[in-house]
N, C-alpha and C positions, 0 to 999 in steps of 0.2 A: 394346685395343678398349674395355675397361671405362673406362679413363681418358678416351678420346675421347667416350664417351657422357656421362660426368660433365661434361666441359667443355662439350659441346653443351647439356646441361640447364641449366648455369649461365648460358650465353650467352642462352638463351631466357628465363630468369627475369629477367636484367638488361635484356633488350630490353622485356619486359612492364613492368618497373618504370619504365624510361625513358619508355615510351609513357604510363604512368599519370601521369607528372609533366608531360605536355604538355597545355596547355589546348586543349580542343576546344569551339568555340562550339555552342550549341544552335540548331537550325534548325527553322523552322515552315513548314508547307505554305501555299500561297497562299491557300486558303480561310480558314484561321484568321486570317491577317493581314488579309484583306479584312474579316472580321467585326470585328476590332479597329479598323480604320480607320473603319468605318461607325459603330461605337459612339462613338468620339471625335468624329466629325463631328456626331452627333446631340446629344451632351451640350453641345458648344460652341454649336450653333445654338439649342438649347432654353434654355440658362441665361445665356449671356453677354449683357450689354446691348448690346454693339457690333453683334451680329447682327440687331438690329432695324433697323439702317441697311441698306437694300436694296443700295446701291452697295457698301458694305463686304462684305456677305454674298456678293454675286455675285463680287467679286474674290477673296475667300478660297476660294470654291467652285471657281473655275477653277484655283487653285493645288493644291487638294485633288485635283481630277480628273487633273492632270498626273502626280501620284504614283500615285494609285489605279489608273488605267488602264494603268500600265506596271509593275505589280508582277511580280516574278519568280516562277517556280513554287515556289521554296524560298528563304526569307529568313532570315538569321542574326539572333539576338537583338540583336546590335550594330547591324547595318544598319537593323533595324526601329526601334530607339530613336532613331538619328540621323534617320531619315525623319520620324518622328512629332514629334520636337523641332523640326524645321524648320517643320512645319505649325503647331504651337502658337506658335512664335515670330512667325508672321505676324499673330497677334492683337495683338501689341505691347502686352502687358499683363504687367507684372512679377509679378503675383500669379496669373496663369494659366500654370501650368508643368507639365511632365512630370518627375516626381521621378527623380533620377539612380539607376540600378539598381546600388547598391553591391555587391550580391551577385554580379553578373556580374564586376565588377572583382576582387572578393575571390577568386572561383573561379579567375580567370586568375593572380593573384599566388600563390595556394597551389599552383598547378601549373606552377611554373617561370617565371612571368612576370617581366618586368623593368620597372623604373621609372626615371625621370630623377633623378639625384642632385643636384637643385637645385630651388629654388622661385622663383616670380616675383612681382613686385609690379606692379600696373597703376597708372599715374599719367598723367593727362591724355592718355588714349588711346594710351599707349606702354607697352612692356614693359621691365621692369628685373629684373636678377638680385637677388633678395632674400637667398637663402642658397645657398651652394655647398659641397657636402660629398662630392664625388667623390674617388676614390683618385688620380685624375690631377690634380695640382696646377695651379692657374691663379691666379697673383698678380694682385690688383687687379680681379678680375672681379666681386666683390660690390659692388652698387650701380651697375654699368655698365648702360647701355641695351642691351637685346637687340634686334638687328636681324633675326635669322633663326635658325631651327633646321632643320638638314638642308635648307637652301636654301628653306625655306618662310618667306616674309616675316612679320615680326611683325604687320603690318597684317592679313594673311590669317589668321594664327593667332588674333588677338584677335577678329576677326569670327566665325570658325567656333566658337571655344570659347564666346563669348557666346551664340550660338544654342543650344548644348547646355545652358548654365548658366542659361537663362531670363532673360537680360538683353541682348537683341539690340541695343538702341540705347545701352546703357551708361548709361541714365538713373538707375539705382539704385546707382551705384558698382559696384565689381567684386570685392567680397569673395568671392562665390561662384565667380567666374571664377578667382581665385587659389587657392581651396581645391580646385577640381576640375580645374585645368589639366593636370596629368600624366595623370589618368584620361581626360579628354576628348581629349587629344592621341592617346592610344592608340586610342580608339574611332574617331577621325577618320582617322588615318593609319597605323594598324597598329603592330605591335611594332617597336621600334628597339633594336638591340643597342648602337648607338653614337649619340651626339648630337654633331653639329657645330654649335657655337655661334658665331655671328657677332655680335660686340659692338662698340659704337661706340668703345671705348677702345683697340682693337687692330686692326692691319691683317691679322693672321693669325687663322685659325679655331682656337677652343678645342675640343679633342676629348675627350669623356669617355664612359666605358662605362656602359651601363644596369646597374642593380644589383637583386639579389633583394629580396624583402620583408624578410627578416631583416637583410640587409646595409644596406638603406636606413635602418632605424631605428638600427642600430648606429653607422653613420657620422654620421647627423643628430644623434642624442642626444649624441654625443661633442663635437661642435662647437657645437651649439645645444640645450642641455639644456631639456626642456619646462618651461614656466612656467605655473602655473595662474593663469588670469585671473579677477579678481573681478567679480562681476555688478554690485556697487555699492561705492562708496568715499566716504568723508568725510574731508576734510582742512581744516586751518586754517592761516592765516598766523601768523607768530611772535607778533604781538600780538593775535591773535584778531579783528582788524578785518574779515578776509575769510574766508569759508567756501567750500568747493568740494564739490559733490556730483557724482560721476561715475556715470552710469547707462548700463550697456552694453546694456540691453534692457528693453523694456516688456512682455515676455511673461509673466513670473512674478509675478503680482499678489500671491500669498500671501507671497512673500519680500520684495517691494518695500514693501508697506504697513508691516510692522514696522520695516524699515530706515528708512523716511521718518519714522516716529514718533520713533525714536531720534535720527536726524539733526537734525530740527527742534527737539527738546527740547534737544539739545546746542548748537545754534546760538543758541537763546534764552538758555540758561544763560551762554554766552560773550559775549552781547550784541554779536553780529556786525552790522556795518552794511551789508556787501556780501555778495552771494551769487552764485557762479558755478554754473550747472547745465550740466554738460558732457555733451552727447549726441552727440559726435563718434563715428562708427563704430557708432552705435546703429541696428540694422536694423529697429526697430519693435516691434510687439507689440499689446497690447490697448488699446482706447479707455478702458476702465474704469481701467486703470493710469495713463493720462494724467490722468484726473479725480482720482485719488488724489494726484497731485503738485500739480495746480492748486488743490486744496482748501487747500493751505498758502500759496498765493501770492496769492489773491484771495478776497474775500468777496462779490463781485458775480456775478450770473448771467451765463453765457456759453454759447456754442455752439462745439464743436470744428470744425464744418463749416459752410460757407456753404449747402450743400444736400446731401441724400442721396436718390438715386433707386433703387428696387428693381425688378428684373425678376422678376415673380411667376410663375416657371415652376412646373410641376407638381412638379419635383424640390425646389424651395425650399419650396413649400407643404407637401410631405410632411415635410420636416425641421422646419419651424416649427410644425406642428400640435401636436406634443408638446414640442418643445424651446423654442419661443418663442411660446406661445399668444397673448400680447398682440399681437405683430406679425402673427401669422397672421390674426387677426380683421380687421386692416387690409387684408390682401391677398387674403383667401379668395375674394372675388367679383370680383377684378380680372382682366381678360383677360391671358393669358400673352404676348400680342403687344404689350404696352405697358409703359411705365415708370411706376411709382407713385412720385410725389414725396412724401416724408415731410413732414408739416405742420411748419412752423417751430417751433411751440410744443413739439413732441415732441423737438426737438433741444436745447432749453435745459436746461442743468444748473445747479442752484443749489448752490453749494459747501456742504459740511458745516462746522459750526463746529468748529474745531480748537483744541486746548489751546495749541499753540505756532505760531501763524501767523507768517510772516515779512513784515515791513513795510518792510524796507530796500530798497536798490537791487538789482535782479536783472539778471544777464547770462547769456545762453544761448550757449554755444559750440557751433558746428555745423561740419560739413564735407560733402563730396559723398556721404558714406556715412551721413548722418543720414536714414534712410528711413522711409516709412510713418508709424507712430504718432509717431516722433521728429520727423518733419517737420510732422505735424499739431499736435503740442505747440508746436513753434516758431512755426507760423503763428498759433496762438491767442494766444501771448504777444505777438506782434507786433500782431495785430489789436486786442487789448484794452489795449495799452500797459502790459502787466504788467512788461516789462523790455526790454532792448536785445539784439539778436541780433548776435553777433560770429563771423566766420569767412568761409566762402564759401557759395555757393548750395547748399541741401540737395539730396540725391538725390531721385529720383522727380519727379513732376509735380503741379501744383496740382489738375488733374483726373485722377483715376485710378480704378481698379477694384479691388474687394476683397471681403471677407467671402465667401470661396470655399466651394464644395461639393467633396467628395472622391469620386473614382471609381476603379474598378479595371478594367482591360481584361480581358475575359472569357477570352482564350486565353493571352496572354503574361504576364498578371499585373502589368503595369506600372501604376503609380499616377499619377494626375494630378489637378489641382485647377482649377476654373473659377470665376472671379469672378461674383457674382450682383448686385453693387451698383455704382452709380456715385457717387463722392464728389467734391465740390469743396471744397477747403480754403482757408485764408487764406494771405496772404503774398506774392502776386505777381499782377499783372494778366494776365501771360502764363500761360495754363493749361498750356502745354506745357513749362514750366520748374518748378524747385523754389522753395522759399521764399527770398526775398532777404534777406541780412543787412543790418543797419543800418550796421555797420562791417566792412569787409573786412579779414580777417586774412591776410596774404600767405603765411604758413607755418602752415597749419591743423593740423599734427600735433604741435605742441609738447607737452611733458609738463606736469604740473600746476605744478611749480615755475616753469617758464618762463611759464605762464599767469598766475601771481600777478604776476610782473614786468611782464607786458604790461598787466595791469589797473591797476597803479600808474601806468604811462605813460598809460593811458586816462583816469585821473582828472585828468590834466593836459592833457586834450584841447584842441587849439588850432584845430581847424577842418577838418583833413584827415580823411577817413573811411576811410583805410587805415592799419592798424597793421602796422609792419614786424616 
């Protein structure tokens, strides 16, 4: 009898432990979700310039009503995030996004969650297997085009994940889609203990098991050891004729400025005649950081943008009153239902006199993931003939929205940002596309050594504007 009681007690403890290891999503009552929906609606309508267009505002409101009027009595944190992401994606602005709730995914993985033991790469609106580290072997799968996962087509997968990742139309490249793919898949389609992969290189389906958080990193790090990426790099050709500056981001001005000083001092010392500025895969950053770089490339006054228009909402005025008092004075008395177009003279930047300016030939390398500030930099270089643009069309669009305000939903705590300005940059007459290159590089992801070789070929240019 005593032994039976002990065994019963152990079983109860094990059951409780097992239950504790299972992820249980948090649910919110309908009233709380309604308040969050209305808060989101209000901030978008108040702040974003596109909502001044009555036709657009009406169409978006209709989509909002379809969701709002059919909310369930109780909604999970996951379903709520998916629904709100769909609404924000309808704004079609890559800078107006609902931030991914990593804490929800983290809670799931800590409580027995499973992840896919592979990663993907997006290329020309198709999915490819980038890394494969499942315990179930599959020769030749790395690099193969992915056609479907668990019978869900790659076309559907890419569309759905782009919505959640804030890149509905794919205009800004898909770096965030690749980063969030496994997490978004789980949010959209639920937990998968097994993944059936249909790839273009095989008639049979590749089956692999989902893995725990610890197993995921154990397997991945074994086959693909983590490599720390540098924010900035400087390299020279063998005879120092050519220098190459790689800039991964324009976000950190404090680190970029001293790097640029060192780089251009070295370039001057080595008497380089040619300079590559590589902003491929550069997701953007601050306009001030772009000015820091352009200071070394031109002594003539320039503007980064063809025009800037501000939606002077009450929310923006409140932020600018103390944060940007000069701009606040310009918009303080402007109606919230109009766009204030910044005077052209205020857009002009006169470069600072630098100790080591570069006066040789400049080449800017770009790809479809050169976004935001990186595309703006490229457009300015093209507009003022500072250098030649090599690669493929940049990410983003000539007309875009940015300089966002941050908000937090009152009940679920999800964070989102809304653009408050309209920008029109240089580099293409079609405002719905990115900056056009002067010379098309058919393989835009080559490493720096290959880039040097390409430039040598470029120096012998014979008339074709495509570099193989």
